N, C-alpha and C positions, 0 to 999 in steps of 0.2 A: 789264730792263724787267719791271716785278712784274706777277704775273697777278692778274686782277681774283677775290675771289671768288666761287664759285657761289651764286646767290639761292636761299634756301629759298622752296619752292614754299608759296603762300598756306594750301594745304588743310592742312600740316602743322604749322602754329601753332596754340595752342588756350590758352585762356585757363588763368591760374595756377591757378585750384582746381579746373578739371573734371579731372584724372586721379583726384585725390584723390575727387572724387563718385562718378565709376564703382566706384573701388575700395572703397567703400563699400557700393556697392548690389550688390557682386558677393559681399563678403562675407556680408552679410545674406541674400542669395539661396543661398548655400553652408551656412550655418546651418538655413535651412528646409528645404532638403533633406536633411541630418542627420536632422532633427525627422522630416520625412516617412518616412524610411528607416525609422528606430529604431519608430516607430509600425506602418508594414506588419511589420517582425521581430516585433515583440512580436504582433499579431494572428495573424500565421503560425503563430509557437509556442502562442497559446491554442486557435487551431484545432486544431491537432495534437493536443493534450490533450485537447480536447474529443472530438474524432470519430476519431482514431487510435490513438494510446496514449499512457501517461504514466508518470511513474518512481512508485513507491510504497516507502515505508519502512515495516519491520514494527515496531510500538511496543510488543509484548507478547510474550507467552510463550504464547498461546492456540492457536498451531497449532505447536507442536513434537511430534515431532521433526523434523518438517518444515523449518520456517523458525524462524527464531532471531531474536530480538531484535536490531536492526543488520544484517537483511538488506535490500538493496536489490532491487528487482523492478521488471520490465516488465509494465504491466498495459493490456492492448488492449481499446480501447473498441466495435470495431465488430462482435463477433462474434454478440452478442446484439441487434443492433439500438441505439437511440439513445433517451434518455427524459429526463425533469425532472433526472435527476442528472448527465447528462452533462456539459452544459457546464461548462468552469473558468473561472469568473468572480473574478480576484483579490479581497481585502478589503483593502485598502492599512490601515485601521485595526488590523487584526488582526495582519495581517505585522510593521508598527511595534512592536506590542505584543510579538511572540514574539521579534525580535531585540534590543528593549532591554530590556524585563521578564523575558523567559525564558516568557511564558506557554505552555501547551502546547495552545491552541485553534485550530482550523481556520484555513487561509491564505484558504481561498475561501467564496463563497456560495452555498447552494443554494438553487433555484429553487423557489417554491411548487409542490407535488404536483400533479401531472399524469395523467389517466388515459392508457395505452396506450405503445406504443414506434412508433417509425417504423422500418420494416424489421425489425421485431422477431421473435426468436425464442426460445425456451426453451434454458436450460441443458442441461447433461445430467449426470446422475448421478456425484458424485465430482469435477465441476469444482472450481476453487479460484475464489472470485468475491471483489471488493470489493461491499459492500453498505453503505447510507446508512440506518441503523434510522429508523422510522417518526417524522416530527417532528423528527429530528435533522439536524445538516448535517456530522458526522463520519463519516468512512471506517471499516468494521469488515472484516477479511478472513475468511471461513469458507468452510467446503465444501459442496456442494450434496448433500444426503443424502435428501431427500423431493421429487419432483415432483408435480406438481396431480394429485388422486385416489388418491395414495399414503397409507395408514394406517401413521403413525410410533408407536413405545411403543418405552419402555427399560424394563427390569426388573433392577436390580441390575447394571447397569452393560452388561446386552446388549440390543443394539439389535435392533429387530424389523421388518420391512418388508413391510405387507401379510400379517400374520400369521406370517410366516418369520423365524425367526431369521437375522440376516447372519453370515457365516462369519470366525471368529475362529482365529487361530494365533496361540500365543505365541513372541515371537521371543526371543535373546539380547539381553540389555541392552545399550543405547548410551550411550556414555561422551561426552560432551561436555564439551571442554574450558571449566572454569572463568574467566570474565572479568566486567568491568564490564557486560556487557549481558547475561550469564548468570550470576548470581549464585546461582543453584540455592538461592534460598528467603533468603538473606542478606540484612538490609535495614539500613541506617544506625539507622533506628527497631526498637530490640527488639520493641515493641508490633505491629510490621507484620511480622516475620518469620514465614516458612513453615517451620513446624519438619519439616513431612512432607518437603519437598523439601531441607531441611536434611540428614535424614536419608541423603540418598543420595550425599552429598560422600564421595567417596574420592580419598587421595593416593597416587600412582604412585609409582612407585621413584626417578624423575626430579624428583621432590620439587613436582609441577604438581599441580593438583588437579582432580577431573573430576566433573559431573555424572552417574553412572552411571543413567540410567531405564530403566524396565521398558517393554518395547515390546509391543505385540499388532498382529497385522495383521490386518485387514478386509476383505471383498471383499465389493463389493456386487453385486445379483442382474445386473446388465450385465458383469459381471466385471473392473469397474476394482479395483484392490489399492492400500491406502496404511495407513502405519504411525500408530497411536495410541498415546498414554501413558497408561498405566491405573495411579493410584498408590493405589486402594483406594476405601473408600466414599466418596462425595460427595452433597452435595444434587442434583447432576444427573443420578445413576444409575436414578434411577427417573422415569418420564414418563409420565403418562397418555394412552391413544392418542389420537391425533387423524387426522384427515382433511385432507389440504393441501387447502385450497379452489382453483377454478380461476383462473388465474394468478398463484398463488402459490409460493413454496417453501418448503422448510424446511433451514434451515443450520445445522451443529456446528462448533466447532472440534476439531483434532486430539486437542487436550492436553484431552481428555475432563473432566477435574478442575479445568480452571483456565481454563475458557472461557464467557463470558459469551455467550450463542446463542439460538437458535429455544427453548430450553427455559425460559429465564428471563424475567420481565416486565421492561418497559420502565424500570421505577423502581428497578431492581436492575442497570441497564446492559445489560440482554440486549437481544433483538430483539423482544419479546413475541410469539411464537408464529411461525408462518409470516409471511413477509414477502412483499408484493406484487413483482411480478415487475420493475415499473417502478423499484425500488429497488436494482436491482444496476446498479452502474457499470462493471462491467469484468470480463474473466479474467486470472488473473494466467498470464503462460507460461514466466517462466524468472529465476534469481536472476543479477544483473549484476555486484554483488561485495557483501562483507558486513564490517562494522566492528564492533570487539570492544569501543569506547564508549569509547577512550580518548584518541581525536582532540581537539585543540585547534585550533579553527577558525583562531587567530592564529600558528599554529604550525606550518610545512608538514611538518617534519621528524618529525611526528607522524603523518601522514597514510597513508605506506606502511607504517610500523610496525602501525599500527592494520587493517591489512587481513588478515582470515581467510584461511586458504589452503583449495584444495579446494572451495569453494563456488560461486564464477564459472562461470555455464553450466548450473548445475543446473536441470533442468525442472520446471515445478510442474503438468503433465500427468498424471493419473492411469495408472500402466499396468496394461495389460490381462493377468491371469492365463491 
């Protein structure tokens, strides 16, 4: 005697198209959740860049010997409070032009100038800071030399603060390995070659070339010391006395003869004198890693080979003598 098949409960039956409709709805919800998740991640990254810290790339030789082209840094945003230059606002059009056409323009948008800082405090002499030139939107990196009320003057390369000569000490020359990011004056365009720098090229016994730069150690009035490069006479060696206005800072590069800073006008790509403290975007803390310029984005094998040894973790806070 055969058994009767069990009847299927009415609640288990469904129209043929219903499971597909439920599946499509769940898939749409999943995509929307992913989009929202990516949005909040991007917002968190931008908030961190704007208010806590951000990476920074050294694009020039103006802060040699302490910073080399190709160094990657951590810049903290909070030590001096926040101003109109603090927010990181991506510029999609500039990003596309940089990636596709190789333009060197900034990837972000700078807000219009606004007076004051939120929870603001002045940097200390000797701090290495990022600064946005008045009317510009690119970031420079320089050292704080003069505070509000200081009288700054240079005579034949000698720095004076409030009428007193800053102590200088000649140090042993520093040998920096030459690579694509440190060409030591060489340029593919012969008309743009820096012959003063090229004269410093030295070939070692192992066949490797070095840029041997003369180093002068400066000590600021509060005891902060750092090394500078002194290549000889240059237009920035003489600077008439100027008193730093309230809420302004006088900034200079450590590579004194190859730095566009507060000594030079804006039309020469300088900072146009003392800069408003609102233009300070943050304080440079330490080097994360450094690349010699031989990396190729689509060739991972070049990434490790391009790393410079001995630079990761180097602090950028001036040491007290």
